[in-house]
PDB file of N, CA, C and O in Angstrom, chain B, residues numbered from 101:
ATOM      1  N   MET B 101     -10.292  96.016 146.267  1.00  0.00           N
ATOM      2  CA  MET B 101     -10.365  96.170 144.838  1.00  0.00           C
ATOM      3  C   MET B 101      -9.763  97.466 144.365  1.00  0.00           C
ATOM      4  O   MET B 101      -9.100  97.528 143.330  1.00  0.00           O
ATOM      5  N   ILE B 102     -10.011  98.528 145.163  1.00  0.00           N
ATOM      6  CA  ILE B 102      -9.506  99.849 144.772  1.00  0.00           C
ATOM      7  C   ILE B 102      -7.959  99.822 144.796  1.00  0.00           C
ATOM      8  O   ILE B 102      -7.298 100.320 143.884  1.00  0.00           O
ATOM      9  N   ILE B 103      -7.418  99.235 145.853  1.00  0.00           N
ATOM     10  CA  ILE B 103      -5.945  99.178 146.021  1.00  0.00           C
ATOM     11  C   ILE B 103      -5.348  98.410 144.829  1.00  0.00           C
ATOM     12  O   ILE B 103      -4.329  98.810 144.265  1.00  0.00           O
ATOM     13  N   LEU B 104      -6.004  97.300 144.460  1.00  0.00           N
ATOM     14  CA  LEU B 104      -5.507  96.521 143.342  1.00  0.00           C
ATOM     15  C   LEU B 104      -5.471  97.343 142.032  1.00  0.00           C
ATOM     16  O   LEU B 104      -4.492  97.336 141.287  1.00  0.00           O
ATOM     17  N   GLN B 105      -6.589  98.045 141.799  1.00  0.00           N
ATOM     18  CA  GLN B 105      -6.644  98.901 140.591  1.00  0.00           C
ATOM     19  C   GLN B 105      -5.580  99.985 140.563  1.00  0.00           C
ATOM     20  O   GLN B 105      -4.949 100.248 139.539  1.00  0.00           O
ATOM     21  N   ILE B 106      -5.402 100.609 141.734  1.00  0.00           N
ATOM     22  CA  ILE B 106      -4.360 101.667 141.801  1.00  0.00           C
ATOM     23  C   ILE B 106      -2.976 101.035 141.586  1.00  0.00           C
ATOM     24  O   ILE B 106      -2.154 101.608 140.871  1.00  0.00           O
ATOM     25  N   ALA B 107      -2.699  99.867 142.188  1.00  0.00           N
ATOM     26  CA  ALA B 107      -1.435  99.191 141.984  1.00  0.00           C
ATOM     27  C   ALA B 107      -1.210  98.834 140.510  1.00  0.00           C
ATOM     28  O   ALA B 107      -0.096  98.951 140.000  1.00  0.00           O
ATOM     29  N   LYS B 108      -2.277  98.397 139.835  1.00  0.00           N
ATOM     30  CA  LYS B 108      -2.165  98.141 138.387  1.00  0.00           C
ATOM     31  C   LYS B 108      -1.802  99.399 137.570  1.00  0.00           C
ATOM     32  O   LYS B 108      -1.006  99.373 136.631  1.00  0.00           O
ATOM     33  N   CYS B 109      -2.436 100.481 137.993  1.00  0.00           N
ATOM     34  CA  CYS B 109      -2.146 101.769 137.295  1.00  0.00           C
ATOM     35  C   CYS B 109      -0.688 102.160 137.488  1.00  0.00           C
ATOM     36  O   CYS B 109      -0.027 102.586 136.542  1.00  0.00           O
ATOM     37  N   VAL B 110      -0.189 102.018 138.705  1.00  0.00           N
ATOM     38  CA  VAL B 110       1.244 102.366 138.967  1.00  0.00           C
ATOM     39  C   VAL B 110       2.104 101.395 138.175  1.00  0.00           C
ATOM     40  O   VAL B 110       3.083 101.833 137.571  1.00  0.00           O
ATOM     41  N   HIS B 111       1.802 100.124 138.143  1.00  0.00           N
ATOM     42  CA  HIS B 111       2.629  99.148 137.380  1.00  0.00           C
ATOM     43  C   HIS B 111       2.639  99.544 135.906  1.00  0.00           C
ATOM     44  O   HIS B 111       3.672  99.426 135.247  1.00  0.00           O
ATOM     45  N   SER B 112       1.505 100.012 135.378  1.00  0.00           N
ATOM     46  CA  SER B 112       1.458 100.473 134.004  1.00  0.00           C
ATOM     47  C   SER B 112       2.393 101.673 133.753  1.00  0.00           C
ATOM     48  O   SER B 112       2.979 101.821 132.680  1.00  0.00           O
ATOM     49  N   ARG B 113       2.506 102.523 134.793  1.00  0.00           N
ATOM     50  CA  ARG B 113       3.412 103.673 134.680  1.00  0.00           C
ATOM     51  C   ARG B 113       4.866 103.203 134.718  1.00  0.00           C
ATOM     52  O   ARG B 113       5.693 103.655 133.926  1.00  0.00           O
ATOM     53  N   VAL B 114       5.158 102.323 135.611  1.00  0.00           N
ATOM     54  CA  VAL B 114       6.555 101.819 135.748  1.00  0.00           C
ATOM     55  C   VAL B 114       6.974 101.111 134.482  1.00  0.00           C
ATOM     56  O   VAL B 114       8.137 101.208 134.091  1.00  0.00           O
ATOM     57  N   THR B 115       6.094 100.417 133.838  1.00  0.00           N
ATOM     58  CA  THR B 115       6.429  99.688 132.588  1.00  0.00           C
ATOM     59  C   THR B 115       6.146 100.523 131.368  1.00  0.00           C
ATOM     60  O   THR B 115       6.157  99.995 130.257  1.00  0.00           O
ATOM     61  N   ASN B 116       5.883 101.860 131.532  1.00  0.00           N
ATOM     62  CA  ASN B 116       5.688 102.766 130.446  1.00  0.00           C
ATOM     63  C   ASN B 116       4.482 102.398 129.545  1.00  0.00           C
ATOM     64  O   ASN B 116       4.556 102.563 128.328  1.00  0.00           O
ATOM     65  N   ARG B 117       3.419 101.920 130.114  1.00  0.00           N
ATOM     66  CA  ARG B 117       2.258 101.595 129.330  1.00  0.00           C
ATOM     67  C   ARG B 117       1.050 102.483 129.551  1.00  0.00           C
ATOM     68  O   ARG B 117      -0.042 102.201 129.058  1.00  0.00           O
ATOM     69  N   LEU B 118       1.256 103.567 130.302  1.00  0.00           N
ATOM     70  CA  LEU B 118       0.154 104.534 130.500  1.00  0.00           C
ATOM     71  C   LEU B 118       0.187 105.555 129.347  1.00  0.00           C
ATOM     72  O   LEU B 118       1.233 105.812 128.750  1.00  0.00           O
ATOM     73  N   PRO B 119      -0.966 106.113 129.063  1.00  0.00           N
ATOM     74  CA  PRO B 119      -0.972 107.192 128.066  1.00  0.00           C
ATOM     75  C   PRO B 119      -0.096 108.344 128.487  1.00  0.00           C
ATOM     76  O   PRO B 119       0.066 108.580 129.684  1.00  0.00           O
ATOM     77  N   LEU B 120       0.475 109.071 127.546  1.00  0.00           N
ATOM     78  CA  LEU B 120       1.407 110.175 127.893  1.00  0.00           C
ATOM     79  C   LEU B 120       0.767 111.171 128.823  1.00  0.00           C
ATOM     80  O   LEU B 120       1.456 111.746 129.666  1.00  0.00           O
ATOM     81  N   SER B 121      -0.525 111.400 128.704  1.00  0.00           N
ATOM     82  CA  SER B 121      -1.155 112.380 129.540  1.00  0.00           C
ATOM     83  C   SER B 121      -1.167 112.036 131.048  1.00  0.00           C
ATOM     84  O   SER B 121      -1.313 112.912 131.900  1.00  0.00           O
ATOM     85  N   LEU B 122      -1.006 110.721 131.346  1.00  0.00           N
ATOM     86  CA  LEU B 122      -1.001 110.262 132.679  1.00  0.00           C
ATOM     87  C   LEU B 122       0.367 109.897 133.216  1.00  0.00           C
ATOM     88  O   LEU B 122       0.495 109.579 134.398  1.00  0.00           O
ATOM     89  N   MET B 123       1.410 109.935 132.369  1.00  0.00           N
ATOM     90  CA  MET B 123       2.731 109.500 132.782  1.00  0.00           C
ATOM     91  C   MET B 123       3.323 110.475 133.871  1.00  0.00           C
ATOM     92  O   MET B 123       4.155 110.041 134.669  1.00  0.00           O
ATOM     93  N   ASN B 124       2.935 111.691 133.908  1.00  0.00           N
ATOM     94  CA  ASN B 124       3.572 112.638 134.817  1.00  0.00           C
ATOM     95  C   ASN B 124       2.869 112.624 136.189  1.00  0.00           C
ATOM     96  O   ASN B 124       3.241 113.414 137.057  1.00  0.00           O
ATOM     97  N   ILE B 125       1.901 111.786 136.407  1.00  0.00           N
ATOM     98  CA  ILE B 125       1.245 111.687 137.721  1.00  0.00           C
ATOM     99  C   ILE B 125       2.226 111.178 138.779  1.00  0.00           C
ATOM    100  O   ILE B 125       2.250 111.658 139.913  1.00  0.00           O
ATOM    101  N   PHE B 126       3.029 110.200 138.378  1.00  0.00           N
ATOM    102  CA  PHE B 126       3.970 109.600 139.313  1.00  0.00           C
ATOM    103  C   PHE B 126       5.405 109.987 138.943  1.00  0.00           C
ATOM    104  O   PHE B 126       5.745 110.028 137.761  1.00  0.00           O
ATOM    105  N   SER B 127       6.210 110.258 139.890  1.00  0.00           N
ATOM    106  CA  SER B 127       7.643 110.531 139.659  1.00  0.00           C
ATOM    107  C   SER B 127       8.491 109.765 140.625  1.00  0.00           C
ATOM    108  O   SER B 127       8.067 109.466 141.742  1.00  0.00           O
ATOM    109  N   TYR B 128       9.681 109.449 140.203  1.00  0.00           N
ATOM    110  CA  TYR B 128      10.623 108.614 140.996  1.00  0.00           C
ATOM    111  C   TYR B 128      11.426 109.515 141.955  1.00  0.00           C
ATOM    112  O   TYR B 128      11.651 110.696 141.694  1.00  0.00           O
ATOM    113  N   LEU B 129      11.841 108.908 143.063  1.00  0.00           N
ATOM    114  CA  LEU B 129      12.794 109.557 143.951  1.00  0.00           C
ATOM    115  C   LEU B 129      14.132 109.505 143.258  1.00  0.00           C
ATOM    116  O   LEU B 129      14.427 108.533 142.563  1.00  0.00           O
ATOM    117  N   HIS B 130      14.969 110.550 143.434  1.00  0.00           N
ATOM    118  CA  HIS B 130      16.288 110.582 142.854  1.00  0.00           C
ATOM    119  C   HIS B 130      17.336 110.406 143.899  1.00  0.00           C
ATOM    120  O   HIS B 130      17.354 111.116 144.904  1.00  0.00           O
ATOM    121  N   TYR B 131      18.221 109.452 143.666  1.00  0.00           N
ATOM    122  CA  TYR B 131      19.250 109.119 144.662  1.00  0.00           C
ATOM    123  C   TYR B 131      20.619 109.607 144.142  1.00  0.00           C
ATOM    124  O   TYR B 131      21.640 109.211 144.704  1.00  0.00           O
ATOM    125  N   GLY B 132      20.680 110.413 143.139  1.00  0.00           N
ATOM    126  CA  GLY B 132      21.923 110.886 142.600  1.00  0.00           C
ATOM    127  C   GLY B 132      22.566 109.811 141.763  1.00  0.00           C
ATOM    128  O   GLY B 132      21.874 108.937 141.242  1.00  0.00           O
ATOM    129  N   GLU B 133      23.863 109.856 141.625  1.00  0.00           N
ATOM    130  CA  GLU B 133      24.594 108.915 140.707  1.00  0.00           C
ATOM    131  C   GLU B 133      24.991 107.604 141.405  1.00  0.00           C
ATOM    132  O   GLU B 133      25.535 106.705 140.765  1.00  0.00           O
ATOM    133  N   ARG B 134      24.729 107.496 142.677  1.00  0.00           N
ATOM    134  CA  ARG B 134      25.132 106.294 143.410  1.00  0.00           C
ATOM    135  C   ARG B 134      24.192 105.123 143.091  1.00  0.00           C
ATOM    136  O   ARG B 134      22.981 105.298 142.959  1.00  0.00           O
ATOM    137  N   ASN B 135      24.761 103.966 142.975  1.00  0.00           N
ATOM    138  CA  ASN B 135      24.052 102.737 142.660  1.00  0.00           C
ATOM    139  C   ASN B 135      23.824 101.977 143.973  1.00  0.00           C
ATOM    140  O   ASN B 135      24.689 101.202 144.382  1.00  0.00           O
ATOM    141  N   THR B 136      22.691 102.177 144.636  1.00  0.00           N
ATOM    142  CA  THR B 136      22.409 101.556 145.884  1.00  0.00           C
ATOM    143  C   THR B 136      21.200 100.649 145.800  1.00  0.00           C
ATOM    144  O   THR B 136      20.507 100.640 144.782  1.00  0.00           O
ATOM    145  N   ARG B 137      20.930  99.885 146.849  1.00  0.00           N
ATOM    146  CA  ARG B 137      19.755  99.033 146.832  1.00  0.00           C
ATOM    147  C   ARG B 137      18.516  99.875 146.734  1.00  0.00           C
ATOM    148  O   ARG B 137      17.568  99.489 146.052  1.00  0.00           O
ATOM    149  N   GLN B 138      18.488 101.007 147.387  1.00  0.00           N
ATOM    150  CA  GLN B 138      17.339 101.873 147.337  1.00  0.00           C
ATOM    151  C   GLN B 138      17.104 102.439 145.962  1.00  0.00           C
ATOM    152  O   GLN B 138      15.958 102.574 145.533  1.00  0.00           O
ATOM    153  N   SER B 139      18.177 102.777 145.256  1.00  0.00           N
ATOM    154  CA  SER B 139      18.046 103.314 143.901  1.00  0.00           C
ATOM    155  C   SER B 139      17.495 102.232 142.932  1.00  0.00           C
ATOM    156  O   SER B 139      16.780 102.554 141.983  1.00  0.00           O
ATOM    157  N   LYS B 140      17.826 101.000 143.175  1.00  0.00           N
ATOM    158  CA  LYS B 140      17.284  99.929 142.337  1.00  0.00           C
ATOM    159  C   LYS B 140      15.803  99.681 142.622  1.00  0.00           C
ATOM    160  O   LYS B 140      15.096  99.175 141.751  1.00  0.00           O
ATOM    161  N   ALA B 141      15.309 100.028 143.830  1.00  0.00           N
ATOM    162  CA  ALA B 141      13.974  99.799 144.160  1.00  0.00           C
ATOM    163  C   ALA B 141      12.967 100.677 143.457  1.00  0.00           C
ATOM    164  O   ALA B 141      11.779 100.358 143.406  1.00  0.00           O
ATOM    165  N   ARG B 142      13.450 101.808 142.904  1.00  0.00           N
ATOM    166  CA  ARG B 142      12.676 102.734 142.102  1.00  0.00           C
ATOM    167  C   ARG B 142      11.396 103.169 142.881  1.00  0.00           C
ATOM    168  O   ARG B 142      10.263 102.989 142.435  1.00  0.00           O
ATOM    169  N   LYS B 143      11.659 103.740 144.048  1.00  0.00           N
ATOM    170  CA  LYS B 143      10.572 104.268 144.888  1.00  0.00           C
ATOM    171  C   LYS B 143       9.966 105.515 144.252  1.00  0.00           C
ATOM    172  O   LYS B 143      10.662 106.248 143.549  1.00  0.00           O
ATOM    173  N   LEU B 144       8.703 105.759 144.485  1.00  0.00           N
ATOM    174  CA  LEU B 144       7.967 106.936 143.945  1.00  0.00           C
ATOM    175  C   LEU B 144       7.922 108.004 144.969  1.00  0.00           C
ATOM    176  O   LEU B 144       7.874 107.744 146.171  1.00  0.00           O
ATOM    177  N   CYS B 145       7.938 109.234 144.481  1.00  0.00           N
ATOM    178  CA  CYS B 145       7.814 110.425 145.360  1.00  0.00           C
ATOM    179  C   CYS B 145       6.390 110.578 145.811  1.00  0.00           C
ATOM    180  O   CYS B 145       5.458 110.426 145.021  1.00  0.00           O
ATOM    181  N   LEU B 146       6.214 110.882 147.094  1.00  0.00           N
ATOM    182  CA  LEU B 146       4.933 111.230 147.628  1.00  0.00           C
ATOM    183  C   LEU B 146       4.673 112.722 147.347  1.00  0.00           C
ATOM    184  O   LEU B 146       5.475 113.556 147.768  1.00  0.00           O
ATOM    185  N   PRO B 147       3.631 113.071 146.681  1.00  0.00           N
ATOM    186  CA  PRO B 147       3.367 114.496 146.441  1.00  0.00           C
ATOM    187  C   PRO B 147       3.011 115.229 147.687  1.00  0.00           C
ATOM    188  O   PRO B 147       2.391 114.644 148.575  1.00  0.00           O
ATOM    189  N   LYS B 148       3.373 116.505 147.809  1.00  0.00           N
ATOM    190  CA  LYS B 148       3.031 117.288 148.964  1.00  0.00           C
ATOM    191  C   LYS B 148       1.547 117.550 148.901  1.00  0.00           C
ATOM    192  O   LYS B 148       1.012 117.893 147.847  1.00  0.00           O
ATOM    193  N   THR B 149       0.879 117.389 150.031  1.00  0.00           N
ATOM    194  CA  THR B 149      -0.584 117.595 150.099  1.00  0.00           C
ATOM    195  C   THR B 149      -0.910 118.496 151.264  1.00  0.00           C
ATOM    196  O   THR B 149      -0.203 118.520 152.272  1.00  0.00           O
ATOM    197  N   ARG B 150      -1.973 119.224 151.113  1.00  0.00           N
ATOM    198  CA  ARG B 150      -2.437 120.142 152.149  1.00  0.00           C
ATOM    199  C   ARG B 150      -3.831 119.736 152.695  1.00  0.00           C
ATOM    200  O   ARG B 150      -4.222 120.123 153.796  1.00  0.00           O
ATOM    201  N   THR B 151      -4.550 118.954 151.895  1.00  0.00           N
ATOM    202  CA  THR B 151      -5.924 118.647 152.258  1.00  0.00           C
ATOM    203  C   THR B 151      -6.121 117.132 152.353  1.00  0.00           C
ATOM    204  O   THR B 151      -5.288 116.362 151.876  1.00  0.00           O
ATOM    205  N   ILE B 152      -7.184 116.727 152.948  1.00  0.00           N
ATOM    206  CA  ILE B 152      -7.535 115.330 153.047  1.00  0.00           C
ATOM    207  C   ILE B 152      -7.873 114.774 151.674  1.00  0.00           C
ATOM    208  O   ILE B 152      -7.528 113.639 151.345  1.00  0.00           O
ATOM    209  N   VAL B 153      -8.545 115.579 150.890  1.00  0.00           N
ATOM    210  CA  VAL B 153      -8.907 115.158 149.485  1.00  0.00           C
ATOM    211  C   VAL B 153      -7.625 114.844 148.657  1.00  0.00           C
ATOM    212  O   VAL B 153      -7.577 113.882 147.891  1.00  0.00           O
ATOM    213  N   ALA B 154      -6.624 115.677 148.844  1.00  0.00           N
ATOM    214  CA  ALA B 154      -5.401 115.456 148.102  1.00  0.00           C
ATOM    215  C   ALA B 154      -4.668 114.160 148.577  1.00  0.00           C
ATOM    216  O   ALA B 154      -3.992 113.511 147.778  1.00  0.00           O
ATOM    217  N   THR B 155      -4.800 113.802 149.837  1.00  0.00           N
ATOM    218  CA  THR B 155      -4.175 112.589 150.314  1.00  0.00           C
ATOM    219  C   THR B 155      -4.873 111.308 149.783  1.00  0.00           C
ATOM    220  O   THR B 155      -4.341 110.202 149.872  1.00  0.00           O
ATOM    221  N   ARG B 156      -6.073 111.511 149.234  1.00  0.00           N
ATOM    222  CA  ARG B 156      -6.811 110.397 148.683  1.00  0.00           C
ATOM    223  C   ARG B 156      -6.712 110.351 147.140  1.00  0.00           C
ATOM    224  O   ARG B 156      -7.422 109.577 146.499  1.00  0.00           O
ATOM    225  N   SER B 157      -5.842 111.170 146.555  1.00  0.00           N
ATOM    226  CA  SER B 157      -5.684 111.198 145.111  1.00  0.00           C
ATOM    227  C   SER B 157      -4.918 109.980 144.669  1.00  0.00           C
ATOM    228  O   SER B 157      -4.234 109.337 145.466  1.00  0.00           O
ATOM    229  N   ILE B 158      -5.036 109.655 143.357  1.00  0.00           N
ATOM    230  CA  ILE B 158      -4.318 108.495 142.849  1.00  0.00           C
ATOM    231  C   ILE B 158      -2.805 108.679 142.879  1.00  0.00           C
ATOM    232  O   ILE B 158      -2.060 107.706 142.997  1.00  0.00           O
ATOM    233  N   ALA B 159      -2.346 109.936 142.771  1.00  0.00           N
ATOM    234  CA  ALA B 159      -0.891 110.164 142.860  1.00  0.00           C
ATOM    235  C   ALA B 159      -0.355 109.821 144.192  1.00  0.00           C
ATOM    236  O   ALA B 159       0.702 109.199 144.301  1.00  0.00           O
ATOM    237  N   ASN B 160      -1.061 110.212 145.221  1.00  0.00           N
ATOM    238  CA  ASN B 160      -0.600 109.985 146.597  1.00  0.00           C
ATOM    239  C   ASN B 160      -0.817 108.499 146.984  1.00  0.00           C
ATOM    240  O   ASN B 160       0.102 107.848 147.481  1.00  0.00           O
ATOM    241  N   MET B 161      -2.017 107.982 146.756  1.00  0.00           N
ATOM    242  CA  MET B 161      -2.302 106.575 147.065  1.00  0.00           C
ATOM    243  C   MET B 161      -1.405 105.609 146.306  1.00  0.00           C
ATOM    244  O   MET B 161      -0.894 104.642 146.869  1.00  0.00           O
ATOM    245  N   GLY B 162      -1.217 105.893 144.987  1.00  0.00           N
ATOM    246  CA  GLY B 162      -0.375 105.054 144.166  1.00  0.00           C
ATOM    247  C   GLY B 162       1.065 105.006 144.654  1.00  0.00           C
ATOM    248  O   GLY B 162       1.675 103.937 144.670  1.00  0.00           O
ATOM    249  N   ALA B 163       1.604 106.122 145.043  1.00  0.00           N
ATOM    250  CA  ALA B 163       3.032 106.141 145.569  1.00  0.00           C
ATOM    251  C   ALA B 163       3.077 105.394 146.874  1.00  0.00           C
ATOM    252  O   ALA B 163       4.023 104.640 147.099  1.00  0.00           O
ATOM    253  N   LYS B 164       2.107 105.561 147.745  1.00  0.00           N
ATOM    254  CA  LYS B 164       2.110 104.834 149.019  1.00  0.00           C
ATOM    255  C   LYS B 164       2.029 103.315 148.803  1.00  0.00           C
ATOM    256  O   LYS B 164       2.769 102.551 149.423  1.00  0.00           O
ATOM    257  N   ILE B 165       1.135 102.900 147.929  1.00  0.00           N
ATOM    258  CA  ILE B 165       0.959 101.460 147.676  1.00  0.00           C
ATOM    259  C   ILE B 165       2.200 100.885 147.012  1.00  0.00           C
ATOM    260  O   ILE B 165       2.685  99.834 147.434  1.00  0.00           O
ATOM    261  N   TRP B 166       2.730 101.548 145.981  1.00  0.00           N
ATOM    262  CA  TRP B 166       3.932 101.069 145.286  1.00  0.00           C
ATOM    263  C   TRP B 166       5.150 100.971 146.206  1.00  0.00           C
ATOM    264  O   TRP B 166       5.917 100.010 146.139  1.00  0.00           O
ATOM    265  N   ASN B 167       5.319 102.007 147.087  1.00  0.00           N
ATOM    266  CA  ASN B 167       6.437 102.004 148.005  1.00  0.00           C
ATOM    267  C   ASN B 167       6.312 100.972 149.099  1.00  0.00           C
ATOM    268  O   ASN B 167       7.312 100.587 149.705  1.00  0.00           O
ATOM    269  N   SER B 168       5.102 100.520 149.363  1.00  0.00           N
ATOM    270  CA  SER B 168       4.891  99.497 150.372  1.00  0.00           C
ATOM    271  C   SER B 168       5.176  98.064 149.844  1.00  0.00           C
ATOM    272  O   SER B 168       5.331  97.133 150.634  1.00  0.00           O
ATOM    273  N   ILE B 169       5.239  97.909 148.582  1.00  0.00           N
ATOM    274  CA  ILE B 169       5.474  96.589 147.963  1.00  0.00           C
ATOM    275  C   ILE B 169       6.984  96.261 148.105  1.00  0.00           C
ATOM    276  O   ILE B 169       7.817  97.135 147.866  1.00  0.00           O
ATOM    277  N   LYS B 170       7.327  95.086 148.469  1.00  0.00           N
ATOM    278  CA  LYS B 170       8.711  94.662 148.610  1.00  0.00           C
ATOM    279  C   LYS B 170       9.396  94.704 147.224  1.00  0.00           C
ATOM    280  O   LYS B 170       8.865  94.184 146.243  1.00  0.00           O
ATOM    281  N   PRO B 171      10.572  95.327 147.172  1.00  0.00           N
ATOM    282  CA  PRO B 171      11.236  95.446 145.833  1.00  0.00           C
ATOM    283  C   PRO B 171      11.565  94.082 145.235  1.00  0.00           C
ATOM    284  O   PRO B 171      11.659  93.967 144.013  1.00  0.00           O
ATOM    285  N   GLU B 172      11.743  93.047 146.053  1.00  0.00           N
ATOM    286  CA  GLU B 172      12.006  91.722 145.481  1.00  0.00           C
ATOM    287  C   GLU B 172      10.907  91.219 144.577  1.00  0.00           C
ATOM    288  O   GLU B 172      11.147  90.340 143.749  1.00  0.00           O
ATOM    289  N   LEU B 173       9.728  91.743 144.711  1.00  0.00           N
ATOM    290  CA  LEU B 173       8.617  91.292 143.849  1.00  0.00           C
ATOM    291  C   LEU B 173       8.655  91.853 142.457  1.00  0.00           C
ATOM    292  O   LEU B 173       8.122  91.248 141.527  1.00  0.00           O
ATOM    293  N   TYR B 174       9.294  93.036 142.292  1.00  0.00           N
ATOM    294  CA  TYR B 174       9.296  93.613 140.952  1.00  0.00           C
ATOM    295  C   TYR B 174      10.668  93.918 140.360  1.00  0.00           C
ATOM    296  O   TYR B 174      10.756  94.372 139.219  1.00  0.00           O
ATOM    297  N   ILE B 175      11.734  93.678 141.112  1.00  0.00           N
ATOM    298  CA  ILE B 175      13.073  93.842 140.572  1.00  0.00           C
ATOM    299  C   ILE B 175      13.535  92.524 139.990  1.00  0.00           C
ATOM    300  O   ILE B 175      13.465  91.486 140.648  1.00  0.00           O
ATOM    301  N   LYS B 176      14.017  92.566 138.730  1.00  0.00           N
ATOM    302  CA  LYS B 176      14.476  91.372 138.110  1.00  0.00           C
ATOM    303  C   LYS B 176      15.797  90.952 138.752  1.00  0.00           C
ATOM    304  O   LYS B 176      16.676  91.780 138.990  1.00  0.00           O
ATOM    305  N   LYS B 177      15.922  89.655 139.027  1.00  0.00           N
ATOM    306  CA  LYS B 177      17.091  89.083 139.540  1.00  0.00           C
ATOM    307  C   LYS B 177      18.197  88.963 138.460  1.00  0.00           C
ATOM    308  O   LYS B 177      17.955  88.498 137.346  1.00  0.00           O
ATOM    309  N   GLU B 178      19.405  89.399 138.833  1.00  0.00           N
ATOM    310  CA  GLU B 178      20.475  89.277 137.860  1.00  0.00           C
ATOM    311  C   GLU B 178      21.037  87.820 137.961  1.00  0.00           C
ATOM    312  O   GLU B 178      21.223  87.302 139.062  1.00  0.00           O
ATOM    313  N   LYS B 179      21.292  87.194 136.832  1.00  0.00           N
ATOM    314  CA  LYS B 179      21.754  85.819 136.826  1.00  0.00           C
ATOM    315  C   LYS B 179      23.268  85.823 137.187  1.00  0.00           C
ATOM    316  O   LYS B 179      24.048  86.612 136.654  1.00  0.00           O
ATOM    317  N   LYS B 180      23.640  84.926 138.096  1.00  0.00           N
ATOM    318  CA  LYS B 180      25.029  84.763 138.446  1.00  0.00           C
ATOM    319  C   LYS B 180      25.663  83.738 137.535  1.00  0.00           C
ATOM    320  O   LYS B 180      25.056  82.708 137.243  1.00  0.00           O
ATOM    321  N   ARG B 181      26.847  83.997 137.093  1.00  0.00           N
ATOM    322  CA  ARG B 181      27.537  83.095 136.177  1.00  0.00           C
ATOM    323  C   ARG B 181      28.552  82.302 136.921  1.00  0.00           C
ATOM    324  O   ARG B 181      29.248  81.477 136.328  1.00  0.00           O
TER     325      ARG B 181
END
């Protein structure tokens, strides 16, 4: 249940439906200007942590959960003509 709730929170961030005060909790990895499969996947950065408590934060757990989801589940397929 907790993992599902965290995944919903991250999805709200990805779709820009979180309140502004919570939008900065998650940040994307930057791949530069190249257009690659990884850049389309929109992976989240794992924050640096020093303590066990920090590894259990929503920022850390949310990034781990989101990055473990297959990109095919949330990337829109482009229609071929």
